[in-house]
TORSE-471829 format. One line per 10 residues: number of its first residue (from 1); their letters; for each residue x, y, z of N, C-alpha, C. Coordinates in steps of 0.05 Angstrom, whole numbers, plus 5000, padded with zeros to 4 digits. Example, Ala and Ser with C-alpha at 12.3 -4.5 7.8 and 13.67 -1.06 7.14 Angstrom:
2
1 = as = 5264 4886 5156 5246 4910 5156 5264 4934 5156; 5257 4955 5142 5273 4979 5143 5258 5001 5157 $
! end
This chain:
239
1 = metkknrkrt = 6480 7467 8601 6456 7471 8586 6433 7454 8597; 6440 7430 8603 6420 7411 8614 6410 7421 8641; 6428 7433 8656 6421 7444 8683 6400 7466 8680; 6404 7484 8661 6384 7505 8657 6357 7494 8649; 6357 7473 8632 6332 7461 8624 6318 7449 8648; 6333 7436 8665 6321 7424 8689 6310 7445 8707; 6325 7467 8709 6315 7489 8726 6288 7500 8715; 6287 7503 8688 6262 7513 8676 6239 7494 8681; 6245 7468 8678 6224 7448 8683 6214 7448 8711; 6233 7453 8730 6226 7454 8758 6208 7478 8764 $
11 = vvavalvacl = 6215 7501 8752 6199 7525 8756 6171 7522 8744; 6170 7510 8721 6144 7505 8708 6127 7486 8725; 6140 7465 8735 6126 7445 8752 6115 7458 8777; 6131 7474 8790 6123 7488 8814 6100 7506 8808; 6102 7520 8785 6080 7539 8777 6054 7523 8772; 6057 7500 8759 6033 7484 8754 6020 7474 8780; 6038 7465 8798 6028 7456 8824 6013 7479 8839; 6025 7502 8838 6012 7526 8851 5986 7532 8838; 5985 7531 8811 5960 7536 8797 5938 7516 8804; 5946 7490 8805 5928 7469 8812 5918 7472 8841 $
21 = alagtmgvma = 5936 7480 8859 5929 7485 8887 5909 7508 8889; 5914 7529 8874 5896 7552 8874 5868 7545 8862; 5869 7530 8840 5844 7521 8828 5828 7504 8847; 5843 7486 8861 5829 7470 8881 5816 7486 8902; 5831 7507 8912 5820 7524 8932 5796 7540 8922; 5798 7550 8898 5776 7566 8886 5752 7548 8883; 5757 7522 8876 5735 7504 8872 5719 7500 8898; 5734 7497 8920 5721 7493 8947 5705 7518 8954; 5717 7541 8950 5703 7566 8958 5678 7571 8941; 5680 7562 8916 5657 7566 8898 5633 7550 8906 $
31 = wysaqseitn = 5637 7527 8919 5615 7510 8926 5607 7512 8956; 5622 7528 8971 5616 7530 8999 5592 7549 9003; 5574 7540 9021 5551 7557 9027 5541 7551 9055; 5528 7570 9067 5516 7566 9094 5488 7578 9094; 5469 7563 9105 5441 7572 9106 5431 7569 9135; 5416 7589 9143 5404 7588 9170 5375 7598 9168; 5357 7586 9184 5330 7595 9185 5317 7588 9211; 5297 7603 9219 5283 7597 9244 5253 7602 9239; 5237 7584 9247 5208 7586 9244 5194 7585 9271; 5178 7605 9276 5162 7606 9301 5133 7602 9295 $
41 = tfttgniqpp = 5120 7584 9309 5092 7580 9305 5076 7595 9327; 5058 7611 9318 5041 7627 9336 5013 7615 9339; 5000 7620 9361 4973 7611 9364 4955 7635 9363; 4929 7631 9358 4910 7653 9356 4893 7656 9382; 4902 7643 9403 4887 7645 9428 4872 7620 9434; 4862 7617 9457 4849 7593 9465 4822 7599 9479; 4804 7611 9465 4778 7617 9476 4759 7595 9468; 4755 7575 9485 4740 7552 9478 4710 7555 9485; 4692 7546 9468 4664 7548 9473 4655 7530 9496; 4633 7536 9509 4623 7519 9530 4612 7493 9519 $
51 = ttdptdpgak = 4608 7473 9536 4598 7448 9527 4573 7439 9543; 4565 7455 9563 4542 7448 9580 4522 7470 9580; 4498 7463 9589 4476 7483 9590 4482 7502 9613; 4479 7529 9609 4485 7548 9630 4467 7546 9654; 4443 7534 9652 4426 7532 9675 4435 7511 9695; 4451 7492 9685 4460 7471 9704 4487 7460 9694; 4508 7477 9695 4534 7468 9685 4546 7445 9701; 4539 7443 9726 4550 7421 9743 4540 7394 9735; 4517 7393 9721 4506 7368 9713 4520 7356 9689; 4537 7372 9676 4552 7363 9653 4534 7354 9630 $
61 = dplqpgvdps = 4509 7365 9629 4492 7359 9606 4503 7372 9581; 4509 7357 9561 4522 7368 9537 4503 7385 9520; 4514 7406 9509 4499 7422 9490 4499 7406 9464; 4477 7408 9450 4474 7393 9425 4466 7412 9402; 4486 7425 9390 4480 7445 9370 4468 7434 9344; 4470 7408 9340 4459 7397 9316 4431 7385 9319; 4420 7387 9343 4393 7375 9348 4373 7397 9353; 4349 7394 9341 4328 7414 9344 4318 7415 9373; 4311 7439 9382 4301 7442 9410 4277 7424 9416; 4260 7419 9396 4237 7401 9400 4245 7373 9407 $
71 = egghkgqmng = 4271 7367 9402 4281 7340 9408 4302 7341 9430; 4302 7363 9445 4320 7366 9467 4347 7377 9461; 4351 7387 9437 4377 7398 9429 4378 7428 9430; 4398 7440 9418 4402 7469 9419 4407 7481 9391; 4397 7468 9371 4400 7479 9343 4386 7506 9341; 4401 7525 9331 4390 7552 9329 4390 7568 9355; 4401 7555 9376 4403 7568 9402 4431 7573 9411; 4450 7566 9395 4478 7570 9402 4495 7575 9377; 4516 7591 9381 4535 7597 9360 4561 7604 9373; 4581 7587 9371 4607 7593 9384 4604 7593 9414 $
81 = nivedawipn = 4610 7617 9426 4609 7619 9455 4582 7630 9465; 4564 7636 9446 4537 7646 9454 4517 7624 9455; 4502 7623 9477 4480 7603 9480 4455 7618 9488; 4432 7611 9476 4406 7622 9483 4387 7598 9489; 4389 7587 9512 4374 7562 9517 4344 7567 9521; 4336 7592 9524 4307 7597 9527 4294 7605 9500; 4311 7611 9480 4300 7619 9454 4289 7596 9439; 4265 7600 9428 4253 7580 9411 4254 7590 9382; 4268 7576 9365 4272 7585 9337 4245 7592 9324; 4245 7614 9309 4221 7623 9294 4199 7633 9313 $
91 = shiaagstva = 4207 7643 9336 4187 7654 9355 4173 7677 9342; 4147 7680 9347 4131 7702 9336 4134 7726 9354; 4135 7750 9342 4134 7775 9358 4113 7793 9346; 4097 7805 9363 4076 7824 9354 4074 7846 9374; 4060 7867 9366 4056 7889 9385 4043 7879 9410; 4055 7888 9433 4044 7880 9459 4054 7853 9469; 4074 7842 9456 4084 7815 9465 4112 7817 9477; 4119 7796 9492 4145 7793 9503 4155 7765 9495; 4179 7764 9483 4190 7739 9473 4215 7732 9488; 4218 7707 9497 4242 7698 9511 4266 7698 9491 $
101 = knpnvgispk = 4287 7711 9499 4312 7711 9484 4334 7719 9503; 4352 7700 9509 4370 7704 9532 4399 7697 9525; 4412 7714 9508 4440 7709 9501 4458 7708 9526; 4474 7687 9528 4492 7683 9550 4519 7674 9538; 4541 7685 9547 4567 7679 9536 4583 7662 9556; 4593 7640 9546 4607 7621 9564 4634 7612 9552; 4651 7602 9570 4677 7591 9562 4682 7565 9576; 4698 7548 9565 4704 7522 9577 4727 7526 9597; 4731 7506 9614 4753 7508 9634 4781 7509 9621; 4783 7502 9595 4808 7502 9582 4814 7529 9567 $
111 = sdaayvfvyv = 4796 7548 9570 4798 7573 9556 4818 7592 9570; 4826 7612 9555 4840 7635 9566 4820 7654 9579; 4828 7669 9599 4811 7690 9609 4807 7712 9588; 4784 7723 9586 4778 7742 9564 4759 7763 9572; 4763 7787 9561 4743 7808 9562 4720 7801 9543; 4695 7806 9550 4673 7798 9534 4656 7822 9527; 4650 7825 9501 4633 7846 9491 4611 7834 9474; 4588 7847 9474 4566 7837 9457 4554 7861 9442; 4549 7857 9416 4535 7878 9401 4508 7867 9392; 4487 7883 9398 4460 7876 9391 4450 7893 9368 $
121 = dnnlgtgthf = 4444 7880 9346 4434 7894 9322 4404 7888 9320; 4388 7907 9328 4359 7903 9330 4345 7913 9305; 4335 7894 9290 4319 7900 9266 4291 7888 9267; 4279 7891 9291 4252 7880 9295 4231 7901 9288; 4238 7926 9294 4219 7948 9288 4219 7968 9311; 4205 7990 9307 4204 8010 9328 4187 8001 9352; 4195 8010 9376 4180 8002 9399 4188 7975 9410; 4211 7964 9401 4221 7938 9412 4246 7944 9428; 4248 7930 9451 4270 7936 9469 4275 7913 9488; 4296 7916 9504 4303 7895 9524 4315 7908 9549 $
131 = klnenwkave = 4314 7894 9571 4326 7904 9596 4353 7890 9601; 4374 7907 9603 4401 7896 9608 4403 7884 9636; 4414 7860 9637 4416 7846 9663 4441 7854 9678; 4442 7845 9703 4465 7849 9720 4490 7836 9707; 4513 7846 9713 4539 7837 9701 4545 7851 9675; 4526 7866 9664 4531 7879 9639 4526 7909 9640; 4542 7924 9624 4538 7953 9622 4540 7961 9593; 4527 7984 9587 4529 7994 9559 4555 8008 9554; 4566 8004 9531 4590 8019 9522 4581 8042 9505; 4568 8036 9483 4556 8055 9465 4530 8043 9455 $
141 = atqyngvsge = 4508 8050 9467 4483 8037 9460 4460 8057 9459; 4438 8049 9447 4415 8066 9445 4395 8060 9468; 4391 8079 9485 4372 8075 9507 4344 8077 9498; 4326 8062 9510 4298 8062 9502 4283 8084 9517; 4275 8104 9503 4258 8126 9514 4268 8137 9540; 4295 8137 9544 4306 8148 9568 4302 8131 9593; 4292 8106 9590 4287 8089 9612 4313 8075 9621; 4320 8077 9646 4345 8066 9657 4346 8036 9653; 4367 8026 9641 4371 7998 9638 4357 7985 9614; 4341 8001 9600 4326 7991 9576 4340 8001 9551 $
151 = ytgglfmyvg = 4344 7983 9532 4358 7990 9507 4345 7978 9483; 4351 7990 9460 4341 7978 9435 4363 7964 9421; 4388 7970 9427 4411 7957 9415 4437 7971 9421; 4459 7961 9411 4485 7974 9415 4506 7955 9425; 4528 7967 9435 4551 7952 9445 4551 7951 9475; 4554 7927 9487 4553 7923 9515 4578 7907 9524; 4586 7911 9550 4609 7897 9560 4603 7882 9586; 4617 7860 9589 4615 7844 9614 4631 7858 9636; 4618 7864 9659 4632 7878 9680 4633 7862 9706; 4619 7839 9707 4618 7823 9731 4599 7836 9751 $
161 = kggadatmla = 4597 7824 9774 4578 7833 9795 4588 7860 9806; 4572 7880 9803 4578 7907 9814 4600 7922 9801; 4610 7912 9778 4632 7925 9765 4624 7950 9749; 4644 7966 9743 4639 7991 9728 4652 7990 9701; 4674 7975 9699 4689 7973 9674 4690 7944 9665; 4698 7941 9640 4701 7914 9629 4719 7897 9647; 4712 7873 9651 4728 7855 9668 4730 7828 9654; 4751 7814 9659 4756 7788 9646 4738 7766 9657; 4728 7750 9640 4714 7725 9648 4736 7704 9650; 4740 7694 9674 4762 7675 9679 4752 7646 9679 $
171 = pdtvggldvw = 4767 7627 9668 4758 7599 9668 4760 7587 9695; 4744 7566 9699 4744 7551 9724 4765 7528 9722; 4790 7534 9728 4811 7515 9725 4812 7495 9748; 4798 7502 9770 4798 7484 9793 4775 7464 9792; 4751 7474 9789 4728 7457 9788 4724 7444 9761; 4735 7455 9740 4733 7443 9714 4706 7446 9700; 4691 7467 9707 4665 7472 9696 4665 7496 9677; 4645 7497 9659 4642 7520 9642 4635 7544 9660; 4643 7568 9650 4638 7593 9665 4622 7611 9646; 4602 7626 9658 4584 7642 9642 4584 7671 9651 $
181 = tgevfssvta = 4579 7689 9633 4576 7717 9640 4550 7723 9654; 4530 7706 9649 4503 7712 9657 4489 7725 9633; 4463 7722 9631 4448 7731 9608 4451 7761 9603; 4456 7769 9579 4458 7797 9572 4430 7810 9577; 4410 7797 9567 4382 7804 9573 4366 7778 9571; 4342 7778 9581 4327 7753 9583 4303 7751 9564; 4294 7774 9554 4271 7775 9536 4271 7800 9520; 4255 7800 9499 4251 7824 9482 4222 7831 9484; 4216 7857 9488 4189 7867 9491 4182 7885 9467; 4158 7881 9457 4147 7899 9437 4123 7914 9450 $
191 = dadaviqgnp = 4125 7941 9449 4104 7957 9460 4077 7952 9446; 4056 7962 9459 4029 7958 9448 4027 7972 9421; 4042 7994 9418 4041 8009 9393 4065 8004 9375; 4080 7983 9381 4104 7976 9365 4097 7970 9336; 4115 7978 9319 4111 7973 9290 4132 7952 9282; 4124 7928 9279 4142 7906 9272 4147 7906 9242; 4172 7907 9234 4178 7908 9206 4178 7880 9193; 4178 7880 9166 4178 7854 9152 4204 7840 9157; 4204 7814 9159 4227 7797 9165 4242 7807 9189; 4228 7809 9212 4241 7819 9237 4264 7802 9246 $
201 = qmkvsaymva = 4286 7814 9253 4309 7799 9263 4324 7815 9284; 4336 7800 9302 4354 7812 9322 4380 7795 9323; 4402 7808 9316 4428 7793 9315 4445 7801 9338; 4455 7780 9352 4473 7785 9375 4500 7773 9368; 4520 7790 9369 4548 7782 9362 4566 7786 9387; 4584 7767 9391 4602 7768 9414 4631 7774 9404; 4645 7789 9420 4673 7796 9415 4688 7791 9440; 4709 7774 9439 4724 7766 9463 4753 7772 9459; 4765 7786 9478 4793 7794 9476 4810 7781 9498; 4831 7767 9491 4848 7754 9511 4877 7761 9505 $
211 = kssaneklda = 4894 7757 9525 4923 7761 9522 4935 7740 9504; 4954 7748 9488 4968 7729 9471 4990 7715 9486; 4999 7727 9508 5019 7714 9525 5016 7724 9554; 5027 7710 9573 5024 7717 9601 5036 7744 9607; 5057 7752 9592 5071 7777 9597 5058 7801 9583; 5039 7796 9566 5026 7818 9552 5008 7835 9570; 5008 7861 9566 4991 7878 9582 4965 7884 9566; 4943 7877 9578 4917 7882 9566 4898 7892 9587; 4891 7918 9586 4874 7929 9606 4846 7933 9594; 4828 7942 9612 4800 7945 9604 4796 7966 9582 $
221 = ktatdaakaw = 4811 7988 9583 4808 8009 9563 4817 7999 9536; 4840 7985 9535 4850 7974 9509 4830 7955 9497; 4819 7938 9514 4799 7918 9504 4774 7932 9495; 4765 7952 9509 4741 7967 9501 4745 7982 9475; 4768 7994 9472 4774 8008 9447 4775 7988 9423; 4785 7964 9428 4786 7943 9408 4758 7935 9400; 4740 7933 9420 4712 7926 9415 4698 7947 9399; 4703 7972 9404 4691 7994 9389 4700 7993 9360; 4726 7987 9356 4737 7985 9329 4725 7961 9314; 4720 7940 9329 4707 7916 9318 4680 7922 9307 $
231 = vtndlkklv = 4664 7938 9322 4637 7945 9314 4639 7962 9288; 4657 7982 9289 4658 8000 9266 4670 7987 9241; 4692 7972 9245 4706 7961 9221 4697 7934 9213; 4691 7916 9232 4684 7889 9224 4654 7885 9220; 4638 7896 9238 4609 7893 9236 4597 7914 9217; 4614 7935 9211 4605 7956 9193 4580 7970 9205; 4581 7974 9231 4559 7987 9245 4570 8011 9260; 4556 8032 9261 4563 8055 9277 4542 8059 9298; 4550 8056 9324 4531 8059 9345 4529 8089 9353 $
! end
């Protein structure tokens, strides 16, 4: 009789050990977890503004965007990559006059190479126009009275010397100097019979397109299409 009791106790003990072992295993599994994550940091490009005057970049004369031109600075003459070192803020324009205004787009030697586009929004009045300079061509722009090279506004692209399509402005990584597209135009002319509107303004906006990586394919057509979309969607202008 005692033997049977011992056997029952043994079976119960074994069962309890098994249950405890299972409970221990279940406890481990209940708390086990694994987590993985990866974070990639992207950049938005490296199109750096110029730091020297386009008329003499080798002299390393610094641009001074916070100083008035009357004191030798460039306040009101630069914004981002655009510099107008001949523009005098609050210049007067009247019928029969020509006013210096010379938007020039530049990049620093630390910049990425980029396609450069400029949109000119002319709200000076009828009979006002400008002559497009070398290195630039019209994409979609309003020609002035059918005169070759004369425009009232629109979208223009940097093509380089003798170019036909948009071309990249490449940084000077060897010499370490700022690089410029050359002036889009040098002055604005108002005809003798021009009608200047109230609060006359001319806004010049720059759009620059660069590769996000060395392996990315970015051609002139893709960049030009992006510039057109920029005008339509971002500037809310239809040329």
